[in-house]
C-alpha positions in Angstrom: 17.7 13.5 -17.0 15.8 10.7 -15.2 12.2 9.8 -15.1 11.0 8.7 -11.6 7.8 6.7 -11.5 6.3 6.1 -8.1 3.4 3.8 -7.3 1.9 4.9 -4.0 -1.0 4.5 -1.6 -3.6 7.1 -2.5 -3.5 8.5 1.1 0.2 9.3 0.8 0.0 11.5 -2.3 -0.4 14.8 -0.5 2.5 14.1 1.9 4.8 13.2 -1.0 3.7 16.0 -3.2 4.2 18.6 -0.5 7.7 17.3 0.3 8.8 17.2 -3.3 7.4 20.7 -3.8 9.4 22.0 -0.8 12.5 20.5 -2.4 11.8 22.6 -5.5 10.3 20.1 -7.9 6.9 21.4 -9.2 6.4 19.5 -12.4 4.7 16.1 -12.0 2.0 14.0 -13.4 -0.4 12.1 -11.2 -2.6 9.2 -12.4 -5.1 7.1 -10.6 -4.3 3.4 -11.4 -5.2 0.0 -10.1 -2.8 -2.9 -9.6 -1.5 -5.6 -7.4 1.7 -6.9 -6.0 2.6 -8.7 -2.8 -0.6 -7.2 -1.3 -2.6 -9.5 -3.5 -5.9 -7.6 -2.9 -8.5 -8.2 -0.3 -11.8 -10.0 0.3 -15.1 -8.1 0.7 -18.6 -9.3 1.4 -21.4 -7.7 -0.7 -25.0 -8.8 -0.1 -23.9 -11.9 1.6 -21.5 -13.0 -1.2 -17.7 -12.9 -0.7 -15.7 -11.3 -3.5 -12.0 -11.2 -4.0 -10.7 -7.8 -5.1 -7.2 -8.3 -6.4 -6.6 -5.0 -8.1 -6.3 -2.2 -5.6 -6.5 1.6 -6.2 -3.0 3.2 -6.3 -1.6 6.5 -7.4 1.2 6.8 -10.1 3.3 9.8 -9.7 5.8 10.7 -12.5 8.6 13.3 -12.5 11.5 14.0 -14.8 14.4 15.5 -12.8 18.1 16.3 -13.4 20.3 13.2 -12.7 22.2 14.8 -9.8 19.0 15.0 -7.6 17.5 11.6 -8.3 18.7 10.0 -5.0 17.4 13.0 -3.0 14.0 12.7 -4.6 13.8 9.0 -4.1 14.7 9.5 -0.4 12.0 12.1 0.0 9.4 9.9 -1.6 10.4 6.8 0.5 10.4 8.9 3.7 6.9 10.4 3.0 5.2 7.3 1.6 6.4 4.5 3.8 3.9 3.0 6.3 5.9 -0.2 6.8 3.0 -2.4 5.6 2.8 -4.5 2.5 1.4 -2.3 -0.4 3.4 0.8 0.2 4.4 0.8 -3.5 7.4 0.9 -5.7 9.7 3.4 -7.4 11.1 3.0 -10.9 13.7 5.1 -12.6 14.6 5.3 -16.3 17.0 7.6 -18.3 15.4 10.3 -20.5 17.4 11.2 -23.7 15.6 14.5 -24.3 12.7 16.7 -23.3 11.0 19.4 -25.4 8.8 22.2 -24.1 6.2 22.5 -26.9 5.4 26.2 -26.1 8.9 27.6 -26.4 10.9 24.8 -28.2 13.4 24.6 -25.3 15.1 21.2 -25.0 17.0 19.2 -22.4 16.9 20.1 -18.8 15.7 23.6 -19.5 12.5 22.1 -20.8 11.7 20.4 -17.4 
């Protein structure tokens, strides 16, 4: 099993979620986060004073999927989240040793 963590633009969440659901992945966790990378924030003016906002709102999407479909899921996310501009986000993967469904006690891939 592999955990896929995606940092996305907030406006791209619905596109990615629908595409991943159509592929057959329904279990995911979505978190509103703030952060910065190459985008380095932006400058805004409030009441005549200029402010630098270097932490921008993003969405963190997490899924645990079987190893054999990781590449397919990554391609789906990239295809549906890319705008071509700085700030499109990142995808991180990490191996998961085990998963346990608390309600039934199932373990491994059957728990996801």
